[in-house]
C-alpha positions in Angstrom: 143.4 168.1 82.3 140.7 169.1 81.4 139.3 173.1 78.0 139.7 176.0 75.6 138.8 179.4 73.9 139.9 182.8 74.9 138.0 185.0 72.6 138.2 188.7 73.6 134.5 189.2 72.8 133.5 186.7 75.4 135.9 187.7 78.2 133.3 189.8 80.0 130.9 186.9 80.2 133.5 184.3 81.2 134.9 186.6 83.9 131.5 186.3 85.6 131.3 182.6 85.1 131.4 180.0 87.8 132.4 177.1 85.7 132.4 173.4 86.1 134.6 170.6 84.8 139.3 169.4 85.2 142.1 165.2 85.0 143.3 161.5 85.7 142.4 158.0 86.8 142.9 154.4 85.8 140.6 151.7 84.3 142.7 149.6 81.8 140.2 146.7 81.7 137.1 148.2 80.2 134.8 145.4 79.2 134.7 144.3 75.6 131.0 144.6 75.7 128.8 145.2 78.7 125.7 144.2 76.8 126.4 143.1 73.2 122.7 142.7 72.4 122.2 146.4 72.8 125.2 147.4 70.7 125.0 149.8 67.7 127.2 149.6 64.6 128.4 153.2 64.3 130.6 152.6 61.3 127.8 153.3 58.8 125.8 156.5 58.2 122.7 154.3 58.4 123.2 154.1 62.2 121.9 157.7 62.4 118.7 156.8 60.6 115.5 155.4 62.0 115.7 155.9 65.7 117.6 159.0 66.7 121.1 157.9 67.3 123.9 160.5 67.4 127.5 159.4 66.9 130.2 161.5 68.5 133.7 161.0 67.3 136.5 161.6 69.8 140.2 161.1 70.2 140.4 158.4 72.9 138.4 156.2 75.1 137.2 157.0 78.6 139.3 155.8 81.5 136.3 155.1 83.6 132.8 156.4 84.3 132.9 156.7 88.1 134.0 160.3 88.2 134.8 160.1 91.9 137.8 157.9 90.9 138.3 159.1 87.3 138.8 162.7 86.3 140.0 162.8 82.7 138.1 164.8 80.1 137.1 161.8 78.0 135.5 160.2 81.0 133.7 163.5 81.8 132.3 163.7 78.3 130.3 160.4 78.8 129.6 160.4 82.5 128.0 163.8 82.8 125.2 162.4 80.8 124.6 159.6 83.3 125.3 161.1 86.7 124.0 164.5 87.9 125.1 166.9 90.6 123.1 168.8 93.2 123.8 172.1 91.4 125.3 172.8 87.9 127.0 175.5 85.9 124.6 176.8 83.3 126.5 177.8 80.1 123.5 179.9 79.1 123.2 182.2 82.0 126.8 181.7 83.3 125.6 181.0 86.9 125.3 178.1 89.3 121.8 176.8 88.8 119.7 174.1 90.5 119.9 170.5 89.3 119.0 167.7 91.7 118.7 170.4 94.4 115.8 172.8 93.8 117.1 175.4 96.2 119.5 176.0 99.1 120.0 178.1 102.2 123.4 179.2 103.5 123.7 180.2 107.2 125.0 183.6 108.1 128.3 182.2 109.4 128.8 180.2 106.1 129.1 176.9 107.9 125.8 175.3 107.1 124.3 174.6 103.6 120.8 173.1 103.5 119.6 171.8 100.2 115.9 171.2 99.2 116.0 168.3 96.8 113.7 167.5 93.8 110.9 165.0 94.6 109.9 162.2 92.3 113.3 161.7 90.7 114.3 158.1 90.1 117.7 156.6 89.5 118.1 154.6 86.3 117.6 151.4 88.2 114.2 152.5 89.4 115.2 153.4 93.0 114.4 156.7 94.6 116.7 159.7 94.6 116.4 161.4 98.0 118.3 162.9 100.9 119.5 159.4 102.1 121.1 158.9 98.7 122.9 162.2 98.8 124.3 161.5 102.3 125.2 157.9 101.2 127.4 159.2 98.4 129.2 161.8 100.4 129.8 159.3 103.3 131.3 156.9 100.8 133.7 159.6 99.6 134.5 161.2 103.0 134.7 158.2 105.4 137.8 156.0 105.0 136.2 153.3 107.1 133.2 153.1 104.8 133.2 149.7 103.0 132.6 151.5 99.7 135.5 153.9 100.1 138.0 153.4 97.3 141.2 151.8 98.5 143.2 154.4 96.6 140.9 157.2 97.8 138.9 159.7 95.8 141.6 162.1 94.4 139.3 165.0 93.5 137.3 164.8 96.7 140.6 164.8 98.7 141.9 167.7 96.7 138.8 169.9 96.8 137.7 169.2 100.4 141.1 168.9 102.2 141.2 165.2 102.8 138.8 162.9 104.5 137.0 162.6 107.8 139.5 162.9 110.6 142.1 164.6 108.5 143.2 168.0 109.9 142.2 170.0 106.8 139.0 168.2 105.9 136.3 170.9 105.6 133.1 168.9 105.7 132.2 168.2 109.3 129.2 166.1 108.4 126.3 165.4 106.0 122.9 164.7 107.5 119.4 164.0 106.4 116.9 166.7 107.6 113.9 165.1 106.0 113.4 162.8 103.0 114.1 165.6 100.6 116.4 168.0 102.6 120.0 167.4 103.3 122.4 169.5 105.4 126.2 170.0 105.0 128.1 171.2 108.0 131.6 172.8 107.4 134.5 173.2 109.7 135.2 176.6 108.2 133.7 178.8 105.5 134.6 177.8 102.0 134.2 180.6 99.4 134.0 178.1 96.5 131.9 175.4 98.3 128.7 175.8 96.1 130.6 175.9 92.9 132.6 172.8 94.0 129.4 170.8 94.4 128.7 171.6 90.7 131.8 169.7 89.6 130.8 166.5 87.8 133.0 164.4 90.1 130.3 164.8 92.7 127.5 163.3 90.7 125.0 161.4 92.8 124.9 157.6 92.2 122.3 155.0 93.1 123.2 153.5 96.5 121.8 150.1 95.3 124.1 150.2 92.3 127.1 151.1 94.4 126.3 148.3 96.9 126.2 145.8 94.0 129.9 145.3 93.8 129.6 142.7 91.1 128.3 145.3 88.6 131.7 147.2 88.3 130.3 150.7 88.8 133.2 152.3 87.0 132.0 150.7 83.8 128.3 150.7 84.5 127.4 153.7 86.6 123.8 154.3 87.6 122.7 157.9 88.1 119.7 160.1 87.5 120.9 161.5 84.1 119.2 161.5 80.7 121.1 158.5 79.4 122.3 155.2 80.7 125.1 152.8 79.6 124.2 149.8 77.5 127.4 148.9 75.8 131.2 149.6 76.1 133.6 148.2 73.6 137.1 149.1 74.9 138.9 151.7 72.7 136.0 151.6 70.3 132.6 152.7 71.4 130.5 153.5 74.4 126.8 153.4 73.7 124.2 155.2 75.9 120.5 154.9 75.5 117.6 157.2 76.5 116.6 157.1 80.1 112.8 156.7 79.6 112.1 157.7 83.2 114.2 160.9 83.1 112.8 163.5 85.5 112.8 166.4 82.9 109.7 165.9 80.8 110.3 165.5 77.1 114.1 164.9 77.5 116.3 163.5 76.2 115.4 163.9 72.6 117.9 161.3 71.3 117.2 157.6 71.5 120.9 156.7 71.6 124.2 158.4 72.0 127.3 156.7 70.8 130.9 157.9 71.7 133.2 156.5 69.0 137.0 156.6 69.3 138.7 157.9 66.1 142.2 158.7 67.3 143.5 160.5 64.2 142.4 164.1 63.9 142.2 164.1 60.1 140.3 160.8 60.1 137.7 162.3 62.6 137.1 165.3 60.3 136.8 163.0 57.3 134.3 160.8 59.2 132.2 163.9 59.9 132.3 165.0 56.3 131.2 161.6 55.0 128.5 161.3 57.6 130.1 158.4 59.5 129.8 160.4 62.7 127.5 163.4 63.5 129.8 165.4 65.8 133.5 165.5 66.6 135.7 167.2 69.2 139.5 167.8 69.1 139.1 169.9 65.9 142.4 171.1 64.8 142.4 175.0 65.0 143.6 175.1 61.4 140.6 172.9 60.4 138.1 175.4 61.9 137.9 177.3 58.6 137.4 174.1 56.7 134.4 173.3 58.8 132.9 176.8 58.5 133.2 176.7 54.7 131.3 173.4 54.5 127.6 174.1 54.1 126.7 170.7 55.6 128.6 171.4 58.8 128.6 173.8 61.7 131.3 174.9 64.1 130.9 175.6 67.8 133.6 177.7 69.4 134.0 179.2 72.8 136.6 180.7 75.2 137.9 178.0 77.6 139.4 178.0 81.0 142.6 176.1 80.3 146.3 176.2 80.0 148.7 174.0 78.0 152.2 173.8 79.6 155.6 172.3 79.6 156.2 170.8 83.1 159.3 169.7 84.9 159.9 166.9 87.4 161.2 169.3 90.1 161.9 166.3 92.4 164.9 165.1 90.4 168.1 166.5 88.9 168.6 168.6 86.9 165.1 170.0 87.2 165.4 170.4 91.0 167.6 173.4 90.2 165.5 176.5 89.6 168.2 178.0 87.3 167.7 175.0 84.9 164.0 175.6 84.8 164.5 179.3 84.2 166.9 178.6 81.4 164.4 176.4 79.6 161.6 178.8 80.3 163.7 181.5 78.6 163.9 179.7 75.3 160.3 178.8 74.7 158.9 180.9 71.9 155.2 180.7 72.8 153.8 182.8 70.0 155.7 180.7 67.4 154.3 177.5 68.9 150.8 179.0 68.9 151.1 180.1 65.3 152.3 176.7 64.3 150.2 174.3 66.3 147.2 176.3 67.5 146.8 178.2 64.2 146.9 181.4 66.1 143.7 180.5 68.0 145.1 180.8 71.5 146.6 183.4 73.8 150.2 183.2 75.0 150.1 182.2 78.7 152.2 184.1 81.2 150.5 182.7 84.3 148.9 179.3 84.7 145.4 180.8 85.2 143.8 182.6 82.2 143.4 186.4 82.3 139.6 186.1 82.9 140.1 184.6 86.4 139.6 186.6 89.6 143.0 187.4 91.0 144.9 187.1 87.7 148.3 188.9 88.1 148.6 191.3 85.2 151.7 192.9 86.7 153.9 189.9 85.8 155.9 190.5 82.6 156.8 187.3 80.7 160.3 186.2 79.9 161.6 187.1 76.5 163.5 184.5 74.4 167.2 185.0 75.3 169.6 182.2 74.4 172.6 183.9 75.9 170.9 184.3 79.3 169.6 180.7 79.2 173.2 179.4 78.5 174.5 181.5 81.4 171.8 180.1 83.8 172.7 176.6 82.7 176.4 177.3 83.4 175.6 178.7 86.8 173.5 175.6 87.6 176.5 173.4 86.8 175.6 172.4 83.2 177.8 174.5 80.9 177.7 171.8 78.3 174.0 171.1 78.6 172.6 167.6 79.3 170.4 164.9 77.9 166.8 164.5 78.9 163.3 163.4 77.7 160.1 165.2 76.7 157.0 163.2 77.3 153.8 163.8 75.3 150.5 162.1 74.7 149.7 160.9 71.2 146.1 162.2 71.3 144.8 165.7 70.8 143.7 167.6 73.9 141.9 170.9 74.0 144.9 172.7 75.5 147.4 170.7 73.4 146.2 170.0 69.9 149.3 168.1 68.8 151.6 167.3 71.7 154.0 165.3 69.7 154.7 168.1 67.2 154.9 170.7 70.0 157.5 168.4 71.6 159.4 168.3 68.4 159.5 172.1 68.1 160.7 172.3 71.7 163.3 169.7 71.0 164.7 172.0 68.3 164.6 175.0 70.6 166.4 173.1 73.4 169.2 172.2 71.0 170.1 175.9 70.8 171.2 175.7 74.5 172.9 172.3 74.2 170.0 170.3 75.8 169.6 167.0 73.9 166.0 165.9 74.4 164.5 162.7 73.1 160.7 162.4 72.7 158.5 159.7 74.2 154.7 159.4 73.5 152.0 157.4 75.1 148.2 157.0 74.5 146.0 158.9 76.9 145.3 156.5 79.8 148.9 155.3 80.0 150.0 158.9 79.8 147.9 160.0 82.8 149.2 157.0 84.8 152.8 157.9 83.8 152.4 161.5 85.0 150.7 160.5 88.2 153.5 158.0 89.1 156.2 160.7 88.9 158.6 158.1 87.5 161.2 159.4 85.1 159.0 162.1 83.6 161.8 164.6 83.2 159.9 167.2 81.1 156.3 166.7 79.9 153.5 168.4 78.0 150.2 168.6 79.8 147.5 171.0 80.7 144.6 171.8 82.9 141.0 172.7 82.3 139.3 174.3 85.2 136.1 172.9 86.6 135.0 176.3 87.9 136.0 179.9 87.2 137.4 180.1 90.7 141.3 180.2 90.8 141.2 177.7 93.6 140.1 175.0 91.2 143.0 175.8 88.9 145.9 176.5 91.3 145.2 174.1 94.2 145.2 170.9 92.2 148.3 171.9 90.2 150.5 173.3 92.9 149.4 172.0 96.3 152.2 169.8 97.5 149.9 166.9 98.3 147.6 167.1 95.3 147.3 164.1 93.0 147.5 166.4 90.0 150.7 168.1 91.0 152.6 166.3 88.3 155.6 168.6 88.7 156.2 167.4 92.3 156.4 171.1 93.2 156.7 172.0 96.9 156.7 175.5 98.3 155.4 176.0 101.8 154.5 179.6 101.2 152.5 178.7 98.1 150.8 175.9 100.1 149.8 178.2 102.9 148.4 180.8 100.5 146.4 178.2 98.6 144.8 177.1 101.9 144.1 180.7 102.9 142.5 181.4 99.5 140.1 178.6 100.1 138.6 180.1 103.3 139.1 183.8 102.7 135.7 185.5 102.3 137.0 189.0 101.7 137.3 189.1 97.9 140.0 191.8 97.9 142.3 189.9 100.3 141.6 186.7 98.4 142.6 188.4 95.1 145.9 189.5 96.6 146.6 186.0 97.9 146.3 184.5 94.4 148.3 187.3 92.8 151.1 186.5 95.3 150.9 182.8 94.4 151.4 183.6 90.7 154.5 185.7 91.6 156.0 182.8 93.5 155.2 180.4 90.7 156.8 182.7 88.1 160.0 182.8 90.2 160.1 179.0 90.8 159.0 178.0 87.3 157.8 174.5 88.1 156.2 174.7 84.6 156.2 176.9 81.6 152.7 178.1 80.7 152.4 178.1 76.9 148.9 178.8 75.8 145.3 179.4 76.7 143.5 177.7 73.8 140.2 178.0 72.2 137.8 175.0 72.3 136.1 173.7 69.1 133.3 171.2 68.4 132.1 170.5 64.9 128.8 168.9 63.9 126.6 168.1 61.0 123.9 170.8 60.2 121.2 168.4 61.3 122.4 168.5 64.9 120.5 171.0 67.0 120.3 172.0 70.7 123.9 171.6 71.5 125.4 174.2 73.9 129.2 174.2 74.0 130.8 174.7 77.5 133.9 176.7 78.3 135.0 173.8 80.5 134.9 171.5 77.5 133.8 167.8 77.5 131.1 168.7 80.2 128.2 169.2 77.8 124.9 167.7 78.4 123.2 166.0 75.4 119.7 166.1 77.0 118.5 168.8 74.7 120.4 167.7 71.6 118.3 166.6 68.7 118.7 165.4 65.1 116.6 167.2 62.5 
């Protein structure tokens, strides 16, 4: 559930992007303090003085920091500064760039990828990063018999790579060590998005020693090669990272400490930034963007983002198992009115789930117009001439794609009354909300979204609509869509692939498992003294290695 900003001036750049970043997981028992002696008191401006400590105010706590099991945006924001991938999306040049891998060779048949790894890189526990470590991580993820394989699986690995070893659709035949600093991936079939998939933060390489140390609770104390390491986690309050003094990039990081502080209320976050209690904030209300820009002590970062905010239906239960009911509701959602009210106009009405900058976007689809009479007729044809009672679920925290879910739900509640649908509203905090949507238990209608980890449509459409995906919160099942999604993953002819994704969007529009509402802009605000920050269109995936306090 992962990001936001569709500015027309940036569309040309983003269309070329191969982007990294996406949503879910569970870790309710975050430790009160993993190392109290290292804790920072971020409640005072003095915390930013002396040693360089940057305090980042955000809407909610991370679910967990092992991104192979946790995929929500708040977990990404922290963990990408601890764990690094073989390759990475570079927001500066809009390309996949080397990270832990210096270079790579792809065989002519597209079935073999050989990566040359950086030498001299150490994990934060002092052990060596090498080809054995890379193979160790992938074998943990892919092999269900591996003692470190998660009992509940690795949802993103399963979704991206078609299951696990032995599964019919699993695409990685094997990962082998060529020499101490070369690793080879063998695929069962060509995957057009394989390289960009490896850049997704969920495939950050962890220390084998740390993973083997089961007493350390890796989900709260991950050990990678990144610029920062965890020293303290106070649940629902702060996560404190400190500088990795042995980081492989000379002169980085520039900060001594990086504190992620939970400030759930949007207005309170902005006030904390204005008073100097925090140095940066995310989840900036679109209507507050001008306030930030007019403050000479602050600066605003803004970018297009690869996201969608949507109203979803539980298509596995009545009345939402009836497509006419879903069409009727889709026909009363006034998207532009919602955007004007809750996105301050800083979003684009969404017709399809994927943003217009994606390859394969179907611009031939014309959106439904608001038509109450037609919606009432559809409800009558579905067997609900007098409407029905239902529930709209929303999270109480701001997301990039849904700045204020509770207020959007209230607006939808009023629109639904016009066709005799009586909807009550239920809200949950972030971790509980993700668990609720993943369970598919009595979700009826719900507000959610997706932030793509790459600019490839596979990363957007496959997780949301593949019938077996963990993130298919709508329980949507369509065999033709499923087949086209699988074909799109392996098709190397870009023209054919584009047509496959256009057809998928046609089917999704007809079936209406969800109502796309908006493609939103993504904002981060900071004090003027903050330098070196580069905002990412994927949101919450930014590295703080180059960030400094002047």
